C-alpha positions as CSV (number, residue, x, y, z in Angstrom):
1,X,-88.1,54.2,-201.5
2,X,-85.6,52.0,-199.6
3,X,-83.9,48.7,-199.8
4,X,-85.8,47.3,-196.9
5,X,-88.1,44.5,-198.0
6,X,-91.6,44.3,-196.4
7,X,-92.6,41.3,-194.3
8,X,-94.4,38.6,-196.3
9,X,-96.7,37.6,-193.5
10,X,-100.3,38.9,-193.8
11,X,-101.1,42.0,-191.7
12,X,-103.4,41.4,-188.8
13,X,-104.1,45.0,-187.9
14,X,-104.8,48.1,-190.1
15,X,-101.6,49.3,-191.7
16,X,-102.3,52.8,-190.6
17,X,-103.8,53.6,-187.2
18,X,-105.7,56.8,-186.8
19,X,-106.9,58.4,-183.5
20,X,-107.6,61.7,-181.9
21,X,-106.4,62.5,-178.4
22,X,-107.4,65.9,-177.1
23,X,-106.3,68.5,-179.7
24,X,-103.9,66.0,-181.4
25,X,-104.7,63.9,-184.4
26,X,-102.4,60.9,-184.5
27,X,-101.4,58.8,-187.6
28,X,-99.3,55.7,-186.9
29,X,-97.8,53.8,-189.8
30,X,-98.3,50.3,-188.7
31,X,-96.2,47.7,-190.5
32,X,-93.5,47.3,-187.8
33,X,-92.2,44.0,-189.3
34,X,-91.5,45.9,-192.5
35,X,-90.2,49.0,-190.8
36,X,-93.5,50.6,-191.8
37,X,-92.7,50.4,-195.5
38,X,-95.6,52.1,-197.4
39,X,-97.7,50.7,-200.1
40,X,-100.5,52.4,-202.1
41,X,-103.2,51.5,-199.5
42,X,-101.1,53.0,-196.7
43,X,-100.6,56.2,-198.7
44,X,-104.4,56.5,-199.3
45,X,-105.2,55.8,-195.7
46,X,-102.8,58.4,-194.5
47,X,-104.2,60.9,-197.0
48,X,-107.7,60.2,-195.8
49,X,-106.7,60.7,-192.2
50,X,-105.2,64.1,-193.0
51,X,-108.4,65.0,-194.8
52,X,-110.5,64.1,-191.8
53,X,-108.2,66.0,-189.4
54,X,-108.3,69.1,-191.6
55,X,-112.1,69.2,-191.3
56,X,-112.1,68.6,-187.5
57,X,-112.1,71.9,-185.6
58,X,-111.0,70.2,-182.4
59,X,-107.7,69.0,-184.0
60,X,-105.0,71.7,-183.8
61,X,-102.0,69.6,-184.7
62,X,-101.2,66.2,-186.3
63,X,-98.6,63.7,-185.1
64,X,-97.0,61.3,-187.7
65,X,-95.1,58.4,-186.2
66,X,-94.2,54.7,-186.9
67,X,-95.1,51.6,-184.9
68,X,-92.5,49.4,-183.4
69,X,-88.9,50.2,-182.5
70,X,-87.1,50.0,-185.9
71,X,-88.1,53.3,-187.5
72,X,-90.7,55.8,-188.7
73,X,-90.6,54.4,-192.3
74,X,-88.0,52.6,-194.3
75,X,-89.5,53.8,-197.6
76,X,-91.8,52.3,-200.1
77,X,-92.8,48.6,-200.5
78,X,-89.8,47.6,-202.6
79,X,-91.1,44.2,-203.7
80,X,-94.2,45.9,-205.0
81,X,-92.0,48.2,-206.9
82,X,-90.1,45.3,-208.4
83,X,-93.4,43.8,-209.6
84,X,-94.2,47.1,-211.2
85,X,-90.8,47.1,-213.0
86,X,-91.1,43.5,-214.2
87,X,-94.9,42.9,-214.6
88,X,-97.2,45.8,-214.1
89,X,-95.8,49.4,-214.6
90,X,-99.3,50.9,-214.1
91,X,-99.1,49.7,-210.5
92,X,-95.9,51.7,-210.0
93,X,-97.2,54.8,-211.7
94,X,-100.3,54.7,-209.4
95,X,-98.2,54.4,-206.3
96,X,-96.0,57.3,-207.3
97,X,-99.0,59.5,-208.1
98,X,-100.5,58.8,-204.7
99,X,-97.3,59.0,-202.7
100,X,-96.1,62.3,-204.2
101,X,-99.5,63.9,-203.8
102,X,-99.4,62.9,-200.1
103,X,-95.9,64.4,-199.7
104,X,-97.2,67.7,-201.0
105,X,-100.3,67.5,-198.8
106,X,-98.2,67.2,-195.7
107,X,-96.1,70.3,-196.7
108,X,-99.3,72.3,-197.2
109,X,-101.5,70.8,-194.4
110,X,-103.5,73.6,-192.6
111,X,-102.6,72.1,-189.1
112,X,-99.0,71.7,-188.1
113,X,-97.7,68.2,-188.7
114,X,-95.2,66.9,-186.2
115,X,-93.1,64.0,-187.4
116,X,-91.3,61.7,-185.0
117,X,-88.3,60.5,-187.0
118,X,-87.1,57.6,-184.8
119,X,-85.0,54.8,-186.2
120,X,-84.9,54.3,-190.0
121,X,-86.2,57.2,-192.1
122,X,-85.3,56.3,-195.6
123,X,-86.6,57.2,-199.1
124,X,-90.4,57.5,-198.8
125,X,-89.9,58.0,-195.0
126,X,-88.1,61.2,-195.8
127,X,-90.9,62.1,-198.2
128,X,-93.6,62.1,-195.4
129,X,-91.4,63.6,-192.7
130,X,-89.2,66.2,-194.3
131,X,-92.2,68.4,-195.4
132,X,-93.7,68.3,-191.9
133,X,-93.8,71.6,-190.1
134,X,-92.0,70.2,-187.0
135,X,-89.5,67.4,-187.5
136,X,-88.1,65.6,-184.4
137,X,-85.1,63.3,-184.4
138,X,-83.6,61.2,-181.7
139,X,-80.4,59.3,-180.9
140,X,-81.8,56.3,-182.9
141,X,-82.4,58.2,-186.2
142,X,-80.8,56.9,-189.4
143,X,-81.8,59.0,-192.4
144,X,-81.0,58.7,-196.0
145,X,-82.1,58.6,-199.7
146,X,-80.7,55.2,-200.9
147,X,-82.2,55.2,-204.4
148,X,-79.0,55.3,-206.4
149,X,-78.1,52.0,-204.8
150,X,-81.2,50.3,-206.2
151,X,-81.0,51.8,-209.7
152,X,-82.8,55.1,-209.7
153,X,-82.6,58.6,-208.2
154,X,-83.9,60.3,-205.0
155,X,-87.7,61.0,-205.4
156,X,-90.4,62.2,-202.9
157,X,-88.9,65.7,-203.4
158,X,-85.7,64.4,-201.9
159,X,-83.7,66.4,-204.5
160,X,-85.5,69.6,-203.3
161,X,-84.8,69.0,-199.6
162,X,-81.2,68.0,-200.3
163,X,-80.8,70.9,-202.7
164,X,-81.5,73.3,-199.7
165,X,-78.8,71.7,-197.6
166,X,-75.6,73.6,-196.7
167,X,-73.0,73.8,-199.4
168,X,-72.7,70.5,-201.4
169,X,-73.7,68.2,-198.6
170,X,-76.9,67.5,-200.5
171,X,-75.0,66.2,-203.5
172,X,-73.0,63.9,-201.1
173,X,-76.2,62.3,-199.8
174,X,-78.1,62.2,-203.1
175,X,-75.3,60.4,-205.0
176,X,-74.0,58.0,-202.4
177,X,-77.2,57.1,-200.6
178,X,-75.4,57.6,-197.3
179,X,-77.3,57.2,-194.0
180,X,-76.9,60.0,-191.6
181,X,-77.6,60.3,-187.9
182,X,-79.8,62.8,-186.0
183,X,-77.0,65.5,-186.0
184,X,-76.7,65.1,-189.8
185,X,-80.4,65.4,-190.3
186,X,-80.4,68.6,-188.4
187,X,-77.4,70.0,-190.3
188,X,-78.9,69.1,-193.6
189,X,-82.1,70.9,-192.7
190,X,-84.2,67.7,-192.7
191,X,-85.1,68.1,-189.0
192,X,-85.8,70.8,-186.4
193,X,-85.4,69.4,-182.9
194,X,-83.4,66.6,-181.1
195,X,-85.4,64.9,-178.4
196,X,-84.3,61.8,-176.5
197,X,-86.2,58.7,-177.5
198,X,-87.4,58.1,-174.0
199,X,-89.2,61.4,-173.9
200,X,-91.2,61.1,-177.1
201,X,-94.3,59.6,-175.4
202,X,-94.3,62.4,-172.9
203,X,-94.0,64.9,-175.8
204,X,-96.9,63.4,-177.5
205,X,-99.0,63.7,-174.4
206,X,-98.0,67.3,-174.1
207,X,-99.1,68.0,-177.6
208,X,-102.6,66.7,-176.9
209,X,-103.4,69.7,-174.8
210,X,-102.1,72.4,-177.1
211,X,-105.0,74.4,-178.3
212,X,-103.0,77.1,-180.2
213,X,-101.3,75.7,-183.3
214,X,-98.7,78.4,-183.2
215,X,-97.5,77.0,-179.8
216,X,-96.7,73.5,-181.2
217,X,-93.1,74.3,-182.2
218,X,-92.5,75.9,-178.8
219,X,-93.8,72.8,-177.0
220,X,-91.5,70.6,-179.0
221,X,-88.6,72.9,-178.3
222,X,-89.2,72.6,-174.6
223,X,-88.4,68.9,-174.9
224,X,-85.3,69.4,-177.1
225,X,-81.7,69.0,-176.0
226,X,-78.4,70.0,-177.5
227,X,-77.6,67.6,-180.4
228,X,-74.2,66.2,-181.1
229,X,-72.0,67.9,-183.7
230,X,-72.6,66.6,-187.3
231,X,-69.6,65.1,-189.0
232,X,-70.8,66.9,-192.2
233,X,-70.2,70.2,-190.6
234,X,-66.6,69.2,-189.9
235,X,-66.1,67.9,-193.4
236,X,-67.7,70.9,-195.3
237,X,-64.5,72.3,-196.7
238,X,-63.6,69.3,-198.8
239,X,-67.2,68.1,-199.4
240,X,-68.0,71.5,-201.0
241,X,-64.9,71.4,-203.1
242,X,-65.3,67.8,-204.3
243,X,-69.1,67.7,-204.8
244,X,-69.1,71.0,-206.7
245,X,-67.8,69.0,-209.6
246,X,-69.8,69.6,-212.8
247,X,-70.2,65.9,-213.5
248,X,-70.3,62.7,-211.5
249,X,-67.1,61.7,-213.1
250,X,-65.4,64.9,-211.8
251,X,-66.9,64.2,-208.3
252,X,-65.5,60.6,-208.4
253,X,-62.1,61.8,-209.5
254,X,-62.1,64.4,-206.7
255,X,-62.9,61.7,-204.2
256,X,-60.1,59.6,-205.5
257,X,-57.7,62.5,-204.9
258,X,-59.1,63.1,-201.4
259,X,-58.7,59.4,-200.4
260,X,-55.1,59.4,-201.8
261,X,-54.2,62.6,-199.9
262,X,-56.1,61.7,-196.6
263,X,-56.4,57.9,-196.4
264,X,-57.7,58.1,-192.9
265,X,-60.8,60.1,-194.0
266,X,-63.6,57.5,-193.6
267,X,-66.3,59.7,-195.0
268,X,-64.4,60.2,-198.3
269,X,-63.5,56.5,-198.5
270,X,-67.2,55.5,-198.0
271,X,-68.4,58.1,-200.5
272,X,-65.9,56.8,-203.1
273,X,-66.9,53.2,-202.5
274,X,-70.6,54.1,-202.9
275,X,-70.0,56.0,-206.2
276,X,-68.1,53.0,-207.5
277,X,-71.0,50.7,-206.4
278,X,-74.2,52.6,-207.3
279,X,-76.1,52.9,-210.6
280,X,-74.2,55.2,-213.0
281,X,-77.5,56.2,-214.6
282,X,-79.1,56.7,-211.3
283,X,-76.3,58.9,-210.0
284,X,-76.2,61.1,-213.1
285,X,-80.0,61.5,-213.0
286,X,-79.8,62.4,-209.3
287,X,-77.2,65.1,-209.9
288,X,-79.2,66.6,-212.7
289,X,-82.4,66.4,-210.6
290,X,-80.9,68.0,-207.5
291,X,-79.4,70.9,-209.4
292,X,-82.7,71.6,-211.2
293,X,-84.6,71.3,-208.0
294,X,-82.6,74.1,-206.3
295,X,-84.6,76.5,-208.6
296,X,-87.9,74.8,-208.2
297,X,-90.8,74.5,-205.7
298,X,-91.6,71.3,-203.8
299,X,-94.6,70.7,-206.0
300,X,-92.6,71.2,-209.2
301,X,-89.9,68.8,-207.9
302,X,-92.5,66.2,-207.2
303,X,-93.8,66.6,-210.8
304,X,-90.2,66.1,-211.9
305,X,-89.9,63.0,-209.7
306,X,-92.8,61.4,-211.4
307,X,-91.0,61.7,-214.7
308,X,-87.7,60.4,-213.5
309,X,-89.2,57.6,-211.4
310,X,-91.6,56.7,-214.3
311,X,-88.7,56.3,-216.7
312,X,-86.9,54.2,-214.1
313,X,-89.8,51.8,-213.9
314,X,-89.6,51.4,-217.7
315,X,-85.8,51.1,-217.7
316,X,-83.3,48.5,-216.7
317,X,-81.4,49.6,-213.6
318,X,-84.3,49.9,-211.1
319,X,-85.5,46.3,-211.6
320,X,-81.9,45.1,-211.6
321,X,-81.0,47.0,-208.4
322,X,-84.0,45.7,-206.5
323,X,-83.3,42.1,-207.8
324,X,-79.7,42.3,-206.5
325,X,-80.5,43.9,-203.2
326,X,-83.8,42.4,-202.2
327,X,-85.0,39.5,-204.4
328,X,-81.9,37.4,-205.1
329,X,-79.8,39.2,-202.6
330,X,-76.5,38.6,-204.4
331,X,-75.6,42.3,-203.9
332,X,-74.1,42.2,-207.4
333,X,-76.2,44.4,-209.7
334,X,-75.3,44.4,-213.4
335,X,-76.0,48.0,-214.3
336,X,-76.6,49.0,-217.9
337,X,-74.6,51.1,-218.9
338,X,-72.0,49.7,-216.5
339,X,-69.8,52.8,-216.2
340,X,-70.3,56.5,-215.7
341,X,-68.5,57.3,-219.0
342,X,-71.1,55.2,-220.9
343,X,-74.1,57.1,-219.7
344,X,-74.7,59.8,-222.2
345,X,-76.1,63.3,-221.6
346,X,-79.0,62.5,-223.9
347,X,-79.8,59.4,-221.8
348,X,-79.9,61.5,-218.7
349,X,-82.1,64.2,-220.2
350,X,-84.5,61.5,-221.4
351,X,-85.5,60.9,-217.7
352,X,-86.8,64.5,-217.6
353,X,-89.1,64.1,-220.6
354,X,-92.8,63.0,-220.1
355,X,-93.3,59.3,-219.4
356,X,-94.6,57.4,-222.4
357,X,-98.4,56.8,-222.1
358,X,-98.6,58.8,-218.8
359,X,-100.1,62.2,-218.1
360,X,-97.8,64.4,-216.0
361,X,-98.5,64.5,-212.3
362,X,-99.4,68.2,-212.4
363,X,-99.0,69.2,-208.8
364,X,-97.4,72.5,-209.6
365,X,-100.2,74.9,-210.6
366,X,-99.7,76.7,-213.8
367,X,-99.8,80.5,-213.5
368,X,-103.1,82.1,-214.4
369,X,-103.3,83.6,-217.9
370,X,-103.9,87.3,-217.8
371,X,-107.4,88.4,-218.8
372,X,-107.7,89.5,-222.4
373,X,-107.1,93.2,-222.7
374,X,-105.6,93.5,-219.3
């Protein structure tokens, strides 16, 4: 998800464009006025395209990209999610079921998926790009999981991806909703290659003629250049110390000390401001989810996400966060509870229980029972 609202004007073209060029299947998310924010229909069209490409022997790789100049995908359709919270929860549950299944499908697709992560790649945009086999960032990339700012916690297996990041940099991004650049995406492990924006079209043409799927990554690497140094790498010592805190309160207090000791540290100051601004319930749920996800598979994490997101739909903060950021735009959400100290451990654990009235997502296959007498 993201805080970018979709355009209200009707779409005049298909919201997902699908084509085959040579050995390359191409999926273009096509809502440029909405920074390609995804709704349920777009998810289903993307899934159908992947299914068709998987059955086409001529297709050896798949390219996922976004239309327009603003980004690959700014997340899910946030206004539709607000309607789910306030009017029709079933609509939200259906979207999450379809979206999370698509994210896993991309991770497991038989042909290598190449994601062009230009511009904004937020929330659901991370969900469809981070599991791709080859992830390409450019000088325009801005990546993040902004969910705690709109009242819930990173989904689309974001907690799994961030849980694999170096040290405690994943906690930093999960709790604060920070947007990183291409260098940050590479350092976090969310991307593989840095290619100048002006060369993406040439790279796409080169991929059309690649008959051997095992050569796809090498072809991309041939277009890659040395990326800038990530500020996260330079900040690792204090980030690891502060964000290793057992609770969000301890992390907040560590940030307060860091800002007092090093007032010129912009990263620390921005992180502290975000933790003071974001949903207390969302941040506590995010920290619990990430630390659980470190020991889980992507599929199991997506199953977990369905529970946490489902409870968020039925709760208070998601609807309130979207109202403040997108609907009324007063930027003044009234979180309930309003402080970290008021969010109980029991309340956090409740987000990891089954969603009332909903079957679990069930993407993680249960281990087979041994045969009787074996």
